[in-house]
C-alpha positions as CSV (number, residue, x, y, z in Angstrom):
1,M,-28.2,-49.1,19.4
2,N,-25.6,-49.2,16.6
3,D,-28.1,-48.3,13.9
4,L,-28.6,-44.6,14.9
5,P,-30.2,-42.1,12.5
6,S,-27.7,-39.9,10.6
7,N,-28.8,-36.9,12.7
8,V,-28.2,-38.6,16.0
9,Y,-24.7,-38.7,17.6
10,R,-23.3,-40.9,20.4
11,V,-20.2,-39.5,22.0
12,A,-18.6,-40.3,25.4
13,Q,-18.4,-37.2,27.6
14,R,-14.6,-37.6,28.1
15,R,-14.1,-37.3,24.3
16,F,-15.2,-33.6,24.4
17,D,-12.1,-32.9,26.6
18,A,-9.8,-33.8,23.7
19,I,-10.4,-30.4,22.0
20,P,-9.1,-27.5,24.1
21,G,-11.9,-25.7,25.9
22,S,-14.1,-28.8,25.5
23,P,-16.5,-27.3,22.9
24,W,-19.8,-29.2,22.4
25,V,-18.9,-30.3,18.9
26,Y,-20.6,-33.7,19.0
27,W,-20.5,-34.1,15.2
28,V,-16.7,-34.2,15.0
29,S,-15.3,-37.6,14.0
30,D,-12.9,-39.7,16.1
31,G,-10.2,-39.1,13.5
32,V,-10.3,-35.3,14.0
33,R,-10.5,-35.6,17.8
34,S,-7.4,-37.8,17.8
35,L,-5.4,-35.0,16.2
36,F,-5.8,-33.0,19.5
37,E,-4.9,-36.0,21.5
38,Q,-1.8,-37.2,19.6
39,L,-0.2,-34.0,18.2
40,S,1.4,-31.1,20.0
41,P,-0.4,-27.7,19.6
42,L,1.3,-24.8,17.9
43,A,1.5,-23.1,21.3
44,D,4.0,-25.8,22.5
45,L,6.2,-25.4,19.5
46,D,6.3,-21.9,18.2
47,P,3.6,-20.0,20.2
48,P,1.7,-17.2,18.5
49,R,2.4,-13.8,20.1
50,E,1.0,-10.3,20.1
51,G,3.0,-7.2,19.4
52,I,2.9,-3.4,20.1
53,N,-0.1,-1.3,20.9
54,T,1.2,2.2,20.2
55,G,-1.6,3.9,22.1
56,D,-1.8,6.5,19.2
57,N,-1.4,5.2,15.7
58,E,-1.9,8.7,14.1
59,R,1.2,9.7,15.8
60,F,3.5,6.7,15.3
61,V,2.2,4.8,12.3
62,R,2.6,5.9,8.6
63,F,2.2,4.3,5.3
64,W,5.7,3.5,3.9
65,W,5.3,5.9,1.0
66,E,4.8,8.8,3.4
67,I,8.3,8.9,4.9
68,G,10.7,8.8,2.0
69,Q,13.8,6.6,1.9
70,W,13.8,3.7,4.4
71,P,14.5,1.5,6.3
72,S,17.3,3.5,7.8
73,A,20.4,2.0,9.4
74,D,19.3,3.3,12.8
75,R,15.8,1.7,12.4
76,R,14.1,5.0,13.0
77,H,11.2,3.8,10.9
78,V,10.6,0.1,10.6
79,P,8.1,-2.1,8.7
80,F,5.0,-2.6,10.9
81,V,2.8,-5.7,10.5
82,K,-0.6,-4.3,11.0
83,G,-4.0,-5.0,9.5
84,A,-5.5,-8.0,7.7
85,P,-3.8,-9.2,4.5
86,T,-5.5,-9.3,1.2
87,R,-3.7,-12.4,0.1
88,A,-2.2,-15.5,1.8
89,Y,1.5,-16.5,1.7
90,F,3.0,-13.1,0.9
91,D,1.5,-9.6,0.9
92,R,2.3,-5.9,0.9
93,L,3.6,-4.4,4.1
94,D,2.0,-0.9,3.9
95,E,2.7,0.5,7.3
96,V,5.8,1.6,9.1
97,L,6.3,2.4,12.8
98,R,8.2,5.4,14.1
99,N,10.4,3.3,16.4
100,D,10.5,5.5,19.5
101,P,9.8,3.3,22.6
102,D,10.6,6.2,25.0
103,Q,7.6,8.1,23.7
104,I,5.3,5.1,23.1
105,R,5.6,3.7,26.7
106,L,4.4,7.1,28.1
107,L,1.0,6.9,26.3
108,P,-2.1,5.6,28.1
109,G,-3.0,2.1,26.7
110,A,0.3,1.6,25.0
111,A,2.0,-1.8,25.4
112,L,5.4,-2.9,24.1
113,R,4.8,-6.7,24.1
114,N,7.3,-9.4,23.0
115,Q,10.0,-7.0,21.9
116,S,12.6,-9.7,22.0
117,F,11.0,-11.1,18.9
118,A,11.1,-7.9,17.0
119,F,12.9,-8.0,13.6
120,Q,12.7,-11.8,13.4
121,E,11.3,-13.8,10.5
122,A,7.6,-14.6,11.2
123,V,4.4,-16.2,10.0
124,A,1.7,-13.6,10.6
125,F,-2.0,-14.2,10.6
126,L,-5.3,-12.5,10.9
127,S,-8.7,-12.9,9.2
128,N,-9.3,-10.5,6.3
129,A,-12.4,-8.3,6.0
130,T,-14.6,-11.3,5.0
131,G,-13.5,-13.4,7.9
132,E,-11.2,-15.8,6.0
133,F,-8.1,-16.8,8.0
134,R,-4.9,-16.2,6.1
135,A,-1.2,-16.6,7.0
136,R,1.7,-14.9,5.3
137,L,5.5,-14.9,5.5
138,I,7.1,-11.8,7.0
139,P,10.9,-11.5,6.3
140,P,13.2,-10.4,9.1
141,G,13.2,-6.7,9.9
142,S,9.6,-5.9,11.0
143,M,7.8,-5.1,14.2
144,F,4.3,-6.3,15.0
145,C,1.0,-4.7,16.0
146,S,-1.0,-6.0,18.9
147,T,-4.0,-6.8,16.6
148,G,-3.1,-7.2,13.0
149,G,0.4,-8.2,13.7
150,R,-0.1,-11.4,15.6
151,A,2.5,-13.9,14.6
152,S,4.5,-17.0,15.3
153,F,8.3,-16.8,15.1
154,P,9.4,-20.2,13.9
155,T,12.4,-21.7,15.6
156,N,11.2,-25.3,15.9
157,L,9.1,-25.4,12.7
158,A,10.0,-24.6,9.1
159,P,8.2,-21.3,8.2
160,A,7.1,-22.5,4.8
161,G,5.7,-25.8,6.2
162,L,3.8,-23.9,8.9
163,L,2.4,-21.5,6.2
164,G,1.1,-24.5,4.3
165,V,-0.7,-25.9,7.3
166,L,-2.2,-22.6,8.5
167,N,-3.5,-21.7,5.1
168,S,-5.2,-25.1,4.6
169,S,-8.9,-25.7,4.8
170,L,-8.2,-28.2,7.7
171,S,-6.8,-25.4,9.8
172,R,-9.8,-23.2,9.1
173,Y,-12.0,-26.0,10.2
174,I,-10.0,-26.6,13.4
175,L,-10.2,-22.9,14.3
176,G,-13.9,-23.1,14.0
177,L,-13.9,-26.0,16.4
178,V,-11.8,-24.4,19.1
179,N,-13.7,-21.1,18.9
180,P,-17.0,-21.2,17.0
181,T,-17.4,-17.4,17.5
182,V,-16.2,-14.8,15.1
183,T,-13.1,-13.6,17.1
184,F,-9.8,-15.5,17.1
185,T,-7.1,-14.9,19.7
186,V,-3.5,-15.9,19.7
187,G,-4.7,-18.6,22.2
188,D,-7.1,-20.0,19.7
189,I,-4.4,-20.2,16.9
190,G,-2.0,-21.8,19.4
191,K,-4.4,-24.7,19.8
192,I,-4.0,-25.9,16.2
193,P,-2.3,-29.3,16.4
194,I,0.9,-29.5,14.3
195,A,2.0,-32.7,12.6
196,N,5.5,-33.6,11.7
197,L,6.2,-31.0,9.0
198,E,9.6,-32.6,8.1
199,A,7.6,-35.4,6.6
200,S,5.5,-33.1,4.4
201,A,5.9,-31.8,0.9
202,S,3.7,-28.8,1.8
203,A,6.7,-26.7,2.6
204,L,8.0,-26.9,-0.9
205,L,4.5,-26.1,-2.3
206,A,4.0,-23.2,0.1
207,G,7.4,-21.8,-0.9
208,T,6.3,-21.7,-4.5
209,A,3.0,-20.0,-3.4
210,V,5.1,-17.3,-1.6
211,W,7.1,-16.7,-4.8
212,L,3.9,-16.4,-6.8
213,S,2.2,-14.0,-4.4
214,S,5.5,-12.0,-4.2
215,A,5.6,-11.7,-8.0
216,A,2.0,-10.3,-8.0
217,V,2.9,-7.8,-5.2
218,R,5.9,-6.6,-7.3
219,C,3.5,-5.4,-10.0
220,D,1.7,-3.1,-7.6
221,E,3.2,0.4,-7.3
222,A,1.8,0.9,-3.8
223,A,4.2,-2.0,-2.7
224,R,7.6,-1.1,-1.5
225,D,9.0,-4.0,-3.5
226,F,7.5,-2.6,-6.7
227,I,9.4,-3.4,-9.9
228,A,7.0,-2.5,-12.8
229,P,3.3,-2.8,-13.8
230,S,2.1,-6.0,-15.4
231,R,3.0,-6.0,-19.1
232,W,0.8,-3.8,-21.3
233,D,0.6,-6.5,-24.0
234,T,0.2,-9.7,-21.9
235,G,-0.4,-8.5,-18.3
236,I,-4.1,-9.5,-18.0
237,A,-3.4,-13.0,-19.4
238,D,-0.3,-13.3,-17.2
239,Q,-2.3,-12.5,-14.1
240,V,-5.1,-15.0,-15.0
241,A,-2.5,-17.7,-15.5
242,A,-0.7,-16.9,-12.2
243,A,-4.0,-16.9,-10.3
244,A,-4.8,-20.3,-11.8
245,R,-1.4,-21.7,-10.9
246,L,-1.7,-20.4,-7.3
247,A,-5.2,-22.0,-7.0
248,A,-3.8,-25.3,-8.2
249,L,-1.0,-25.0,-5.7
250,E,-3.4,-24.3,-2.8
251,A,-5.4,-27.4,-3.8
252,Q,-2.2,-29.5,-3.8
253,I,-1.3,-28.1,-0.3
254,D,-4.7,-29.0,0.9
255,D,-4.2,-32.6,-0.4
256,E,-0.8,-32.8,1.3
257,V,-2.0,-31.5,4.6
258,Y,-4.9,-33.9,4.7
259,R,-2.5,-36.7,3.9
260,L,0.0,-35.5,6.5
261,Y,-2.7,-35.4,9.2
262,G,-4.1,-38.8,8.2
263,I,-7.6,-37.5,7.5
264,S,-9.8,-40.0,5.8
265,D,-11.7,-39.3,2.6
266,A,-15.0,-39.4,4.4
267,D,-13.8,-37.0,7.1
268,R,-12.3,-34.6,4.5
269,A,-15.6,-34.6,2.6
270,A,-17.5,-33.8,5.8
271,I,-15.0,-31.0,6.7
272,E,-15.2,-29.4,3.2
273,A,-19.0,-29.7,3.2
274,E,-19.2,-27.9,6.6
275,L,-16.9,-25.1,5.5
276,A,-18.8,-24.7,2.2
277,G,-22.1,-24.6,4.1
278,G,-21.3,-21.4,6.1
279,S,-19.5,-22.1,9.3
280,S,-18.5,-19.3,11.7
281,L,-15.4,-18.7,9.6
282,D,-17.5,-17.5,6.8
283,R,-19.0,-14.7,8.8
284,E,-17.5,-11.3,9.3
285,D,-14.6,-11.7,11.6
286,G,-15.0,-9.7,14.8
287,E,-11.2,-9.3,15.3
288,G,-10.5,-8.2,11.8
289,A,-13.6,-6.1,11.3
290,G,-14.9,-5.5,14.8
291,Q,-12.1,-5.2,17.4
292,A,-9.6,-3.8,14.8
293,G,-12.3,-1.4,13.7
294,V,-12.7,-0.2,17.3
295,D,-8.9,0.1,17.6
296,E,-8.7,2.2,14.4
297,A,-11.6,4.5,15.4
298,A,-10.0,5.2,18.7
299,Q,-6.4,5.7,17.5
300,R,-6.5,6.8,13.9
301,E,-9.1,8.0,11.5
302,E,-7.6,5.7,8.9
303,P,-8.6,5.7,5.2
304,E,-10.6,2.8,3.9
305,E,-8.8,-0.5,3.6
306,A,-7.4,-1.5,0.3
307,A,-10.0,-3.4,-1.8
308,A,-9.7,-7.1,-2.0
309,E,-7.7,-8.5,-4.8
310,G,-9.6,-9.1,-8.0
311,A,-9.1,-9.5,-11.7
312,M,-7.5,-6.4,-13.2
313,T,-9.4,-4.7,-16.0
314,R,-7.7,-3.4,-19.2
315,Q,-8.7,0.1,-18.1
316,E,-6.9,-0.3,-14.7
317,L,-3.9,-1.7,-16.4
318,G,-3.8,1.3,-18.7
319,V,-4.1,3.7,-15.7
320,R,-1.3,1.8,-13.9
321,W,1.0,2.4,-16.9
322,I,0.1,6.1,-17.0
323,S,0.8,6.2,-13.2
324,Y,4.2,4.5,-13.8
325,A,5.0,7.1,-16.4
326,V,4.1,9.9,-14.0
327,G,6.4,8.4,-11.4
328,V,9.2,8.2,-14.0
329,V,8.8,11.8,-15.0
330,L,8.7,13.0,-11.4
331,G,11.8,11.0,-10.5
332,R,10.1,8.5,-8.2
333,F,10.6,5.4,-10.3
334,Q,14.0,4.7,-11.8
335,P,14.0,2.1,-14.6
336,G,17.3,0.4,-15.1
337,I,18.7,1.1,-11.6
338,R,18.8,-2.0,-9.5
339,G,17.4,-1.6,-6.1
340,A,15.5,1.5,-7.0
341,L,11.7,1.7,-6.7
342,G,10.2,0.8,-10.1
343,S,13.5,-0.5,-11.4
344,A,11.9,-2.6,-14.2
345,I,14.5,-5.2,-13.5
346,Y,13.8,-8.7,-12.3
347,H,16.5,-10.6,-10.3
348,R,16.2,-14.1,-8.9
349,D,17.8,-13.0,-5.6
350,D,14.8,-10.6,-5.1
351,F,12.7,-13.6,-4.5
352,A,14.9,-15.0,-1.7
353,I,12.4,-14.0,1.1
354,G,13.5,-14.6,4.7
355,S,14.6,-18.3,5.0
356,L,13.0,-19.1,1.6
357,P,15.8,-19.5,-1.0
358,A,15.7,-17.8,-4.4
359,P,13.9,-19.9,-7.1
360,D,16.0,-21.9,-9.6
361,E,16.2,-20.7,-13.2
362,A,13.2,-22.8,-14.3
363,E,11.0,-21.6,-11.6
364,F,12.2,-18.0,-12.2
365,D,11.1,-18.4,-15.8
366,E,7.7,-19.5,-14.6
367,L,7.4,-16.5,-12.3
368,V,8.5,-13.6,-14.5
369,G,8.9,-15.0,-18.0
370,P,11.9,-16.5,-19.9
371,P,14.9,-14.3,-20.8
372,E,13.7,-13.9,-24.4
373,R,10.6,-11.9,-23.1
374,F,12.9,-9.1,-21.8
375,A,14.8,-6.4,-23.6
376,Y,18.1,-7.6,-22.3
377,V,19.8,-9.6,-19.5
378,D,22.7,-7.8,-17.7
379,E,25.9,-9.3,-16.5
380,K,24.4,-10.1,-13.1
381,G,21.5,-11.9,-14.5
382,G,19.0,-9.1,-14.1
383,R,16.2,-9.2,-16.7
384,H,15.3,-5.7,-17.9
385,L,11.9,-4.7,-19.3
386,F,13.4,-1.9,-21.3
387,S,16.5,-1.6,-23.5
388,R,19.6,0.4,-22.3
389,T,18.6,3.1,-24.8
390,V,15.1,3.4,-23.4
391,E,16.4,3.4,-19.8
392,Q,18.7,6.3,-20.5
393,A,16.0,8.2,-22.4
394,L,13.7,7.8,-19.4
395,A,16.4,9.0,-17.0
396,D,16.9,12.1,-19.2
397,L,13.1,12.8,-18.9
398,A,13.1,12.7,-15.1
399,L,12.5,16.0,-13.3
400,T,14.9,15.6,-10.4
401,D,13.2,18.3,-8.3
402,G,9.8,16.5,-8.6
403,V,8.0,19.6,-10.1
404,A,5.9,19.3,-13.2
405,V,3.5,21.8,-14.7
406,L,0.0,21.5,-16.1
407,D,0.6,24.0,-18.8
408,E,0.5,23.0,-22.5
409,G,3.7,24.0,-24.3
410,H,5.8,24.3,-21.2
411,P,9.0,22.2,-21.2
412,R,7.8,20.6,-17.9
413,D,4.2,20.0,-19.0
414,L,3.3,16.8,-17.3
415,P,0.9,15.3,-20.0
416,A,3.5,15.9,-22.7
417,L,6.3,14.3,-20.7
418,V,4.0,11.3,-19.7
419,T,3.2,10.8,-23.4
420,R,6.9,10.7,-24.3
421,A,7.6,8.3,-21.4
422,L,4.8,6.0,-22.5
423,A,6.0,6.0,-26.1
424,L,9.4,5.0,-25.0
425,M,8.2,2.2,-22.6
426,L,5.5,0.7,-24.7
427,A,7.1,0.9,-28.1
428,G,10.7,2.0,-27.9
429,P,12.5,5.1,-29.3
430,G,11.8,5.8,-32.9
431,D,9.4,2.9,-33.2
432,T,6.6,3.6,-35.7
433,E,4.2,1.8,-33.4
434,A,4.7,4.3,-30.6
435,E,1.8,6.6,-31.6
436,S,-0.5,3.6,-32.0
437,A,0.5,2.3,-28.5
438,I,-0.4,5.7,-26.9
439,F,-3.7,5.9,-28.8
440,D,-4.6,2.4,-27.7
441,L,-3.8,3.2,-24.1
442,Q,-5.8,6.5,-24.1
443,S,-8.8,4.8,-25.7
444,V,-8.7,2.3,-22.9
445,I,-8.8,4.9,-20.1
446,G,-11.4,6.8,-22.1
447,G,-14.0,4.2,-21.3
448,A,-14.8,6.0,-18.0
449,A,-12.3,8.8,-17.6
450,S,-12.1,12.1,-19.4
451,D,-13.0,10.7,-22.8
452,G,-9.5,9.5,-23.4
453,D,-8.0,13.0,-23.1
454,L,-4.8,12.5,-21.2
455,R,-4.4,16.1,-20.2
456,A,-8.0,16.2,-18.7
457,F,-7.3,12.8,-17.1
458,L,-4.1,14.0,-15.4
459,S,-5.7,17.2,-14.2
460,K,-8.5,15.4,-12.3
461,D,-9.6,11.8,-12.7
462,F,-6.1,10.3,-12.3
463,F,-6.1,11.7,-8.7
464,T,-9.7,11.5,-7.6
465,R,-10.6,8.1,-9.1
466,W,-7.3,6.2,-8.8
467,H,-4.3,7.7,-7.0
468,L,-6.1,8.7,-3.8
469,R,-7.6,5.2,-3.6
470,W,-4.3,3.4,-4.3
471,Y,-2.5,5.4,-1.7
472,R,-5.2,5.4,0.9
473,K,-5.8,9.2,1.0
474,R,-2.2,9.8,1.6
475,P,-1.1,10.8,-1.9
476,V,2.4,10.6,-3.3
477,Y,1.8,13.3,-5.9
478,W,0.2,16.6,-4.9
479,P,-1.9,18.5,-7.5
480,L,-1.8,22.3,-6.7
481,Q,-4.1,24.0,-9.0
482,S,-6.0,27.3,-9.6
483,A,-9.7,27.3,-8.7
484,K,-11.0,26.1,-12.1
485,R,-7.9,23.9,-12.7
486,S,-6.9,25.9,-15.7
487,Y,-3.3,25.9,-14.5
488,G,-1.3,24.1,-11.8
489,F,1.5,22.0,-10.7
490,V,2.0,18.3,-9.7
491,L,4.6,17.8,-7.0
492,F,6.4,14.6,-5.8
493,H,5.9,15.0,-2.1
494,E,9.4,13.7,-1.2
495,R,11.0,16.6,-3.0
496,V,8.8,19.3,-1.3
497,D,11.0,21.5,0.9
498,R,11.1,25.0,2.5
499,L,11.9,26.6,-0.9
500,T,9.4,24.7,-3.1
501,L,6.5,27.3,-3.0
502,Y,9.0,30.2,-3.5
503,T,10.3,28.4,-6.6
504,L,6.8,27.8,-7.9
505,Q,6.0,31.5,-7.5
506,R,9.3,32.8,-9.0
507,D,10.1,30.4,-11.7
508,Y,6.7,29.4,-13.0
509,L,3.7,31.4,-11.8
510,D,5.2,34.9,-12.3
511,Y,6.2,34.0,-15.8
512,K,2.7,32.6,-16.6
513,L,1.0,35.7,-15.2
514,N,3.2,38.0,-17.2
515,A,2.5,36.0,-20.4
516,V,-1.3,36.0,-19.8
517,R,-1.3,39.8,-19.0
518,Q,0.6,40.4,-22.3
519,Q,-1.9,38.2,-24.1
520,V,-4.8,40.3,-22.7
521,T,-3.1,43.5,-23.8
522,D,-2.4,42.2,-27.3
523,L,-6.0,41.0,-27.8
524,N,-7.4,44.3,-26.6
525,Q,-5.1,46.2,-29.0
526,T,-6.1,43.9,-31.9
527,A,-9.8,44.3,-31.1
528,A,-9.4,48.1,-31.1
529,L,-8.3,48.0,-34.7
530,Q,-11.1,45.7,-35.8
531,T,-14.8,46.1,-36.6
532,G,-17.9,43.9,-36.9
533,A,-17.7,40.1,-36.4
534,S,-13.9,40.0,-36.2
535,R,-13.9,42.5,-33.4
536,R,-16.6,40.7,-31.4
537,A,-14.7,37.4,-31.8
538,T,-11.5,39.0,-30.6
539,E,-13.3,40.6,-27.6
540,R,-14.7,37.2,-26.7
541,D,-11.2,35.7,-26.8
542,A,-9.9,38.6,-24.7
543,A,-12.7,38.0,-22.1
544,K,-11.7,34.4,-21.8
545,V,-8.0,35.2,-21.3
546,A,-9.0,38.0,-18.8
547,A,-11.0,35.4,-16.8
548,L,-7.9,33.2,-16.8
549,L,-5.8,36.1,-15.6
550,D,-8.2,36.7,-12.7
551,E,-8.1,33.0,-11.8
552,L,-4.3,32.9,-11.9
553,T,-4.0,36.2,-9.9
554,E,-6.2,34.7,-7.2
555,F,-4.1,31.5,-7.3
556,A,-0.9,33.6,-6.9
557,R,-2.4,35.6,-4.0
558,T,-3.4,32.4,-2.1
559,M,0.0,30.9,-2.6
560,E,1.7,34.1,-1.4
561,R,-0.5,34.1,1.7
562,I,0.3,30.5,2.5
563,V,4.0,31.2,2.1
564,R,3.9,34.3,4.3
565,G,1.8,32.2,6.8
566,G,4.8,30.0,7.4
567,Y,4.7,27.1,4.9
568,E,8.4,26.4,4.8
569,P,8.6,22.6,5.3
570,E,11.8,21.4,7.1
571,A,13.2,17.9,6.5
572,N,11.7,16.6,9.7
573,W,8.2,17.5,8.7
574,I,8.1,14.2,6.7
575,D,7.8,12.4,10.0
576,D,4.4,14.0,10.5
577,G,3.0,12.2,7.5
578,V,1.6,13.2,4.2
579,I,-1.8,14.5,5.3
580,L,-0.4,16.9,7.9
581,R,2.2,18.2,5.5
582,L,-0.5,18.7,2.9
583,A,-3.0,20.3,5.3
584,P,-1.7,23.9,5.1
585,L,-2.1,23.8,1.3
586,W,-5.7,22.8,1.3
587,E,-6.9,26.0,-0.5
588,L,-4.6,25.1,-3.4
589,I,-6.2,21.7,-4.0
590,P,-9.6,22.4,-5.5
591,L,-10.2,18.8,-6.6
592,W,-9.7,17.3,-3.1
593,K,-9.6,20.0,-0.5
594,S,-12.0,18.5,2.1
595,E,-9.5,16.0,3.6
596,P,-6.5,18.3,3.9
597,K,-8.9,21.1,5.2
598,K,-10.2,18.7,7.9
599,Y,-6.7,18.0,9.1
600,W,-5.7,21.7,9.0
601,E,-8.7,22.4,11.3
602,R,-7.6,19.6,13.6
603,L,-4.0,21.1,13.6
604,A,-5.5,24.4,14.6
605,R,-7.5,22.8,17.4
606,G,-4.3,21.2,18.9
607,D,-5.0,17.6,18.0
608,F,-1.5,17.0,16.7
609,D,0.7,19.1,19.0
610,W,3.3,16.3,19.0
611,S,4.0,17.3,15.3
612,H,6.8,19.5,13.9
613,I,4.1,21.3,11.9
614,A,2.2,22.3,15.0
615,M,5.4,23.6,16.5
616,K,6.0,25.7,13.4
617,Y,2.5,27.4,13.4
618,W,1.6,27.4,17.1
619,P,4.9,27.3,19.1
620,A,3.7,28.9,22.3
621,R,0.8,26.5,22.6
622,V,3.0,23.5,21.9
623,R,5.6,24.6,24.4
624,E,3.0,25.0,27.1
625,K,1.7,21.5,26.5
626,C,5.2,20.1,26.8
627,R,5.4,21.4,30.3
628,T,2.9,18.7,31.4
629,N,3.3,16.2,28.7
630,K,6.6,14.4,28.7
631,S,6.1,12.5,25.5
632,F,5.4,15.8,23.6
633,A,8.6,17.2,25.1
634,I,10.6,14.2,23.9
635,A,8.9,14.4,20.5
636,H,10.2,18.0,20.1
637,G,13.7,17.1,21.3
638,H,13.3,19.2,24.5
639,D,13.1,16.9,27.5
640,E,13.9,19.9,29.7
641,W,10.6,21.6,28.8
642,Y,8.8,19.0,30.9
643,E,8.1,20.2,34.4
644,G,5.9,17.3,35.6
645,G,2.2,17.0,36.0
């Protein structure tokens, strides 16, 4: 009876009860079963919890870049942990919540769960789009969603130690035992047995993994912790080296967790073989892709999720530097200003995340490079990518009102200003290599975008192929252009106010129209004095300029109609989100009008009557709805409009 074939198992019935739920996992070794019998589950130590269900994410959830400066002292908007992470240990926090419980609790289906744990440090978890379970550290100050924001709030366990255990292959295996389906609940995660983390070195290793992941996030301009893009000269190699180091750390964490849990070499080999062979964890996760997908479809027509992290190409790195230069020119990024977005300054203290201390000098060198790789180190230890002279020159380039023009020869011409910013950042003022650096970068983007023509690239491909994807169809920069894109503006959305369109008309478009009219007159007068081939050539030129005049005239008429129709954004419009603020301008965005137009039509139908924009355009309709909808009345600051119903 002891010499059973390898595919035959003999297990006492009572041993199945060791694993919560008594799953019929007959192949599990006695060593793994004993973990459930001898160790406390996570639920008994720091139980996983669910957070808020807003009942209407379109109304209460924004991407952080939509709402301007935050977080505010009154916590009007707060970071919102929602959605599956793309990386373990530390990741971007893209969403923010409009923190208005008085409105939220009135909505059908809304739930304000576990609010006593709001703003505490947490270890959050959810499977990503491929079903791989990942945990990440969330610093204090966030609130949590009911699906993507499930988290443990460590008080009995060290957060870094818990991170190491949850991101190990052993935890993924255990989750597959307690629930072999594709959907994980907080109850399932709470069943993971927890060893004595104080006896483990995994916390130290996991802390380093958090620093590494954080350093990668800080190179992504769509992250609110953004410092600067990866270096133009060594960025690709730096990323490859960092990824290799993180992979090595994760292997060490796995080793330590298996040691901590007393898993034998034979059991470990069996576990890893099962995981590699395609367990339930390798299938598409129902909670991350199924249930969350249902939640999004019902509550918000959300843009596609950010693509999973992958190796950056030289072309993408080039576009990221161009985008950084655009942000500098439009006043969004401020190199040399500590604490500003895109500061291009690295400080050790920036890597003190929650309870995780800042790295020491040696580790800091590993993360961002030694001091000699930087232009200078300031009196507080900040490592600056650019010299003081370059920082000042970039500040002088910035258009503080956030308005640039796509008009060659104009002092605010965006391509010209971007070229100057890139020359400063990549080569330094007066450096003879500046022109070479710009040519190199333009040749890189030319592989698949506008043949390396920066002006053509910034008039279309920059937005349609890159910016809209990076910012999840909620763009930071708005391209307002004439029908054939012969002329236009690029606006930084945070600077758009009630006078912006008036300013564009008066200070830019009127002058351009007058100049083109004069050009048509001059060409016609010249042609009248010519004969033969010269006259025909001048007439062709006059026809082209006349066509431009027609295009600009129609552009001006459309803008005038939109202004007269009520487009005078107030400061509170920013609460409504980028796409609603952009919607009334859809006719001025020929390269991407479909999405704004769709939301304009939905505004007209009354889908967003909680918004300030709806109140501006359809006040009577909105006030009528407030009579029977208390949450709408609160949203508009007029509780007295509510009459019941």
